[in-house]
C-alpha positions, 0 to 999 in steps of 0.5 A: 363608678355608676351602674344601673340596676337591671331590674328597676333602672335605679342608678347606683354609685359604687363605693371604693370598696366595691371598685377595689373588689372588682379589680381583684376579681378573676376574669369571668367571675362576678360579685353580687350587690343588692339594689337599694331601691328594689332590693333585688341582687344582680351581678357585676364583673370587672368589665364594668370598671370605669363606667360612669354617666354620659355627662361625665364622659362628655365633660372629659372629652371637652376637657381633653379637647381644650387641652389640645388647643392649649386652653385650660378653661374650666368645664361647666358643671353637669346639671342633667340631674336637675331634669332626671332626678339622678342626683337624689337617686344615687347611693353608695352601695357596699353590699359586698359579701364578706367571709371570715377565715379561721385557720392556724397559720398554715399554707392552706389558709392562704389557699382558702383566702385566695380562692374566696377572694377570687369569688368576690368575697372580702376576707377577714382573719381572726387570730383567736376565737374571742376575736372571731366572735367579736367580729361576728357580732358586728359584721354579717358574714356570708361565709365562715371557714373554720379549721378543726385545728384552729382551737386546742381540742378540736371543733367540738370543744371549741368556743367558736363552733359552740357559738355557731351552733347556738346562733339563732336561725334568723341569722344562721340561714344567711351564713355558709358555714364550712368546716375543714380538717383531716377528720372530714370527708369532703362534701359529705352532707351527712357529716356536715349535718351532724356537725351543724355545718353546710359543707365539710372539706378534708385537708387533702382537698383544700387545694381544690377549695375554689372548685368546691365553693363554685359547686356548693354556693349555687346549691346553697343559694338554690336551697335557701334563696326561695325561703329567704325571699318568702321570709323577706316578703312576709317581713320575718327577716 
């Protein structure tokens, strides 16, 4: 699957992971990828599945025509890239946002996972705070969901929450940190700020987590997007 960057025109070869994510994407939703040339993000939806180059399409048509005639001649190789230079420009893109869900084995965990996947995220689950911290050291998660019952003693004394609180802002600003639990008031910004989080959600509103995320993610990007772009231009990221 090959798509063209709408900003600079670079042709990008989508990896199998991105194609799998597009297949699972709800109708009307998009996932964001970043162009490897101009570094500008743009959206993809599942209507673009199966897209390819014109040469590939023509080759398939020739092959089908030959089969209809009972002749199984091999298709000549596509050499259009010699003039276009497309071969050198294609790169696999795997810039799919990932989310880490840290919740006990409870029905609402599957609700959070499904809602997050529906927004184009690839979701991972960790069974312990140690495993979660280990994953954080090797993966740049775009979102982290932590339930207050994930660790004994609640969030304030939990290892993972302390890890997030101690994280440097050079990395923390790129993570949407969502806290869930019966003690939280949904979308109460003051409580989220006091807990060093971006969003808080009460257990009663978890069934509506998809709506909550569709509201908060654009607001988060609008708030931090210009700052992160300025830092990127200044070379401070």
